[in-house]
Each structure stands twice: as C-alpha cells, then as structure tokens.
N, C-alpha and C positions, 0 to 999 in steps of 0.2 A: 789717528786722532780719536780722542774719547770725550764724550760729553754726557751730561745728565739731562734727560728730556723732562721738561716741565709741563705746565698747563697748555692745553690747546687754546690758541688765541684766534684761530681762523680756519675756515673750511670752505672748499668750493667743489666744483664738479668732479675733480680727480685728485686733488691734493689737500693736505691739511698743514697747518702751521702751528708750531709749538715754540714756546720759550725754551731756551737751553742755556746751561752754564757749562763751561769747559772743565774737564778734569785735568788740570795742568800737571799734576803729579805723574800722570801716565802719558803726557804729551810734552816731554821736556824739549826745550828749544823751539817749540812751535807757538807763535803768538796767536792767541785767540782772545777776543774781548771778554770781559766778565759776564756779558749777557748777549745772547744771539737769538736770531729767529731761524728755526729749522723748518724748511719747507720739504715735505715728504709725500711720496706717492708710491703706489705699487710699482715694482720694477718693470712690470709688463706695460705700464702706462707712462713711462718716464721720458718719452721722446722730447716733450716740451721742456722739462727740467734740464735734460742733458743739453738741449740747445741753449738754454739760458746760461748754463755753466760755461759752455764753450764761448758764447758771445762775450760774457763778462771777462773771461780770461784773455780773449783776443783784444778787447778794448783797452786793457791796462788800467792804471789808476787814474781816476779823475775825481776831484773832491765833490763834484756835483752828481755823481753816479753812485748808487748804493754799492757797497763793497761785498764781495763774495770771498769767503774764507776757505772754500773748498767744497768738495762733494764726496759722498761715501755711500756704500751699500751696507745695510744692516739687516740682521735677521731678528725679528721681534718674537715675543712669546706666541706660541702657536705655529711658528715656522714661516710667518709672512715675511717676504723679503722686500725691503723698501729702498728706494733711491732718495737720498737726502741732500739738500742744498743748504749750506751754512751761510747765512746772510746777516748783514748788519741789521740790528734791531732799531726800529724807529719808534721811540717812546711816545712821540706825538701823534702816531697814526698817520693818516693821509691828510691832504688838504680838505677832504670832505669833513673830517673831524675838526680840523682847525676852523673851518667856516662855521660849524655848529657851535663851537666854543665862543665864536665872535659874533653870535647873533644871526648867522645865516649867510653872511657875506664878509669880504675883507675890505678894509679901507684901501684907497688907491696906493698910498705909499708901500703897503705890503704887497699889493698886486704887482707893482713895478719891480720890487726887490725879488719876489719869487719868480717872476717872468724872466728876469735876467739870469737867475740861476739855471732855469730850465734851458734857456738859450745857450748858456755855457756848456751844459751837458750835450745838447744837440750839435753844437759845433764840433765837439770832440767825437761824438758818435758818427756824424756824417763825415768828418775828416778821416776817420778810420775806414770809411767805405760801407758803413752799416746804415740801415734804416730801422728805427725803433719799432714802428708799426702799431703802437697802441698808447700814444700819449693821451692822457686824460687826468682829471683831478684825483681819481682814485689811485693812480700810479705815480703820484708825486708825494713823497713821504716827508714827514716833518721831524726834524731832529733838534735837540737842544743846541745852544751856542757851542761852537767848536772849542772855545777856551774854557767851557764849563762854568762860565760866569753868568751874569744876569743880562746878557745881551739879547739880541733878537734871535728868534728861532730860524733855522736854516732848512732848506728843502733839497731833496735829491731825487733823481729819476730812478724808478725801479721797474720791475716786470719786463724782462727781456725775452720772455718765452716765444714771442712772435717775431723777434728781430732776425733780420737776415742781411747778408752782404748784398750790395746793390747788384753785382753781377749775377748772383744767384736768382734774384727776382727777375732780372732781364732774361736770363736763360729760361726760366720757367715760362715767362710770357711768350718768348719766341717759340718754345716747344708747343705751346697751345695753339699759336697762330699757324705754325707749320703743319699741325695736324688738322687744321681747318675746323676745330671744334668750338672756338670762341668760348673756352671754358672760363669759369669764374671761381676764384678762391676767396671766401669771405674771411677777412682778417681785421681784427680790431673791433671797434664799437660803432654801431650805425650812426649815433648822434655826432660822432667825431669824424666820420668818413668824408674824404675829399671828393670833389666832382670826378676827378680822374679815376679814383678808386671805384666809384659806382659805375662810371661809363666804360672805362677801358681796362679795368682790373689792374690798374697801375699804382703800385705802392713804392714810391721813392721818397727822397728827402723832402720834396715840397709837400707831400702828404703829412709829414710830421709837423711842418710849419702851420698848415691849415688846422690840424688838431690842436696845436698850441693856442691858436687864436680862439678856438672854441673853449679851451680851458680858461683863458684870460677872461672871457665873457662870464663864465660860470663863477670864477673867483670874485669878480666885481659885482655881480648881481645876485648870486645864489640860485640862478636859474640857468637852464641849458641855453646854448646859443640859438638853437632852433626851438620854436614853440611846438612842443610835443608832450602830450600827457601820457602817462603810463597806461597801456592797454589800448591806446588809439591806433589807428591804421598806420603802420610804419611804411607801407607802400607809398602813401602820399608824401611822406617825409622824404623818402629816397628819390622820388620824382622831382621834388623841389631842389634837392641837393644836386642831382645830376643833369637836370634839364632846365634851360632858361637862364635868366640873368639874376635870379634872386640869390642873395647871400645871407649869412646869419645876421641876427639882430645885433646891432652895435648900440650899447647902452648910451642913452642921451645924456646921462648925468656924468659920464666920464669926461676927463679933460680933453682938450683938442688934440693933445699929443697922444692920448690913449686911443681916441677914435681913429687918428691917422695910422697908428701902429696896427690896429685891427684891419683897416682897409688894405694894408700891405700883406697881411696874412691871408685875407679872403679874396685875393685875386683868383678868378676862376681858372685862368690859363696857368698851369703849373710852371711853364717856362718863363712867365713874367712875375711869378710870385717871389717876394723877397726871400733870401736865404737866411739861415740862422746867423751867419757871419754879418750880413748886411743889417739885420735887425738889431744886433748888439750895438750898432752905432746910431740907432734911432734915439731921439731925445727922450722917449718914454722910459727907456731903461739905461741910458748912458750916463745919467747923473751921478750914480754911486757905483763903486766897483768892489766886489768881494773877492775872496779867493776863487781863482778860476782854473780851468783845465788847459789854458792855452800854452802853458810852458811845458806840459807833459810831453808833447810831441810837436814836430814842425807843423806849421799851418798847412791846411789842405789847399788844393788848387781851385776850390769853389769860388764863385764870383765874390768880389769884395765890395762892390757897390752896384748901383743900377746901371752905370756906364758899361759894366761887363756883359750886359745882356745884348742880344742882337738889336733890340730897341727897348725904349723904356717900359702800566706803570708799577706794577708790582707782580709778584708771583701768584697772587691770590686768584681764586676762581672768578672774580668779577671783571678781570681785565678783558679787553676786546681789541681786535685788530680788523682792518679792512682786508677782506679776503682778496678783493680785486687788486689791491695794491701790490700783491706778491705774485702776480702772474697766473691767475686762474682763468684760462682763456675761454672764450665762447666756442661753441662747436663750429668746426670748419668743414665745408663741403665743397665739392666741385660739380658743376652741372653744365649742360649745353643749353644755351639760351640766348635770345635776343635781349636787348636792353630792358624792355618791359618784362619779359619773362624772368630775367635775372633779378630785377627789383622785386617782382612778385614772389620769387623764391626766397629772397632775403626776408621779406616781410612775413612769410610763412614760418620761418624759423623762430620768430619771436624776438623780443628785445629784453627779455627778463634776464638780468644779470645779478649776481649776488650783491646785496647791499651791505655796506660796512656795518650798519647798525643791526643787521639781522643775525649776526653771529656772535654768540656769547660763549666764553670759555666755560667748560664744565670742570668743576674742581676735580683734580685727579692727582695721584701721587707722582712724585718725581721718579723717573726710571733711569738707572744707569745704562748707558749705551756704549758699546765698544764696536766700532765699525769693522767690517771684514777687510775692507781696503779703501784707501782714499783714491780720488781720481783727480 
C-alpha cells in the first residue's frame, strides 16, 4: 500500500500522528478512505503499535470501534525505519474537543447517546475476550454522521495499545503471584483506575466499566470523577480509590437514571459491578438504539442481568488532534511493593499526560510514502 504523508497532527512520548491520503493508483484493488490518520514510531519502539494492530485485527469489525486499514514499515529520509499504523481519521477529535466546543460539558441526551456507543464497543471487546485497559474521554473519538448528512455526531473507541486478552492478563498475574513478588504493572490513567487495579493489579472487563463511569461523569460535568487538581499529590488520590468505601463523585444535577447508572459502574467489588451487557439494558441508555456491534459475532457468555451474579479538518498547518486518543501510553513499570509502596511508586511517576490542546501541527510538505511491506 502507498500513501502521501501530510501534516503532523499529534505527538506523544514515542509516536507521532500524521494526516495521510492514499495513492490509489499504486494500490489497485485495496480500499483505503480518502483521508486517514497514520500513527508512526521508530521500529525499535513499536511493540505498543504492533499490539494495537494485532488487537484490532482480532476484534474484527465493529461500528463503534475505530477502524484499522493495515500496518506497514517505511524507510524515511535519512534512513530512519518507522512502523506505521493506518487508522480511521476522526475529524471531530476526541470527546475532550467536543466538550470544549459545547462550552465545557455535554447535555445529558448526548451523554446518554455516547455512553451507549461506548457500551456497544465494550460488549464487543469483552465478548471477544479482550480488555481495553484505557477507557477515557481522550480515547473516545468523534466522527461525523455515518450517512454524511446533518445528523448527530457519532463516537468510537480508540487506542488499543494497552489492550490484552483476558487470559493473558490472568496468566501474568498468576506468574507474579507464583514468584511471590507481588509485582505491579501500571496500565492506563490513574484518574480512571479501578479499586481492583490499584489494590490487586487486576485489569479485567469490570475495570473498563469503572473507567466508563468516570468518563460519563466527565462528559456530564466537564470535571474528572475524582476531585484532583494537576500537580497535587496523586498518592492521596490512589489511597481514596483503593482503600475504604469512597466512590467517585456522582453529579447531583444528573437525572435519577443517570445517577443510578453511575452507581452500577462504581460498585467497588468487581464481581458485583454491572457488565457492559447489563448496562446496555439500563434506562439511562436503552431509550434509543444506534448501529451496534451485536450482530457482528455471537453474543458472549458474560452475565446478562443481575440475576446471573452469585448475588445481587483540513490539511493545513493549524489542524490539531488529541495525541492521547491514538494510543500514546503512559510509562509502564513493574516493582515489588506492598499496597502503600505500590501507590507511592505510582504517585512518584507523575500524572502528566499529553493534553489534546498542547499539540499543534507544524506546517510541513506532503511526502510520498511507499511502504517496504504491509503487515
């Protein structure tokens, strides 16, 4: 496949994102959209992008998950070898950008609609045995109406760089326990971490549901679910998440249905937390139904209700993109520690993550790219 690389629209710790248009004359018979987002990194640092490519391929098509059109290695001027992931371009940016356009928060009808879309994606992801691992508003991308008309914008889940199969996560946890190390792998974003992730290094489907609840609060209020200011002590935040009965703030001006929905997401015990399948039947999101993923594959065997539990925009240089939305992960580390030591180590890493608004594209010429090989 061949494409023309355009403006840089995002950059993070290890990868950059550029607009790209396909050279269809040199790629006959291969469908590529007229505009794509190319996420690129040095071939030596490509493990996360390779994982994202593999996960998206194994997930198959779902209208609520960002599409991947392939991956390829290229050699740039100067001999630098890059690994490139060809992704669907979200002209609306992420939900962070949408919230800014709407005055800092979204009206509840939009929150309901976008929440349902994310739940559709999570049902598909979990049904395939995967855990997303980094659900947050920066990783929910905004697209124009599917019919190209004047309808409502749609959202899709992106950034699968931290995603893994459930059995892979369980095997890793078992290996750590067997070695007696009590190791911890920091995955995702602290403000969205679930209690079991902080306490037990447990990242399974319920953690995605907890993170979705945090995203719903942020959509509805424009503020994070936990009261935490940039630069303040994240150690205290993680103590609050992992210890005691405190749960994230539930907005008082939400509807009763919205408040109840969030309570189902914020159950501290992950075995009692509602699943994506169950939440899709909650009145908060069940009123209207969009295109879903449910017909793509047979339904999973996850619980269907609480009774299943043991008990109850242009090519110009001014365009910008959310770097976090395309899978630019935080640094990951493993340590030996007790709960307090683990939290202290997390806090020492810092919570500075790239902000959508911090990255602006620099005007640059379009460059023709011919890949060495597709993957």
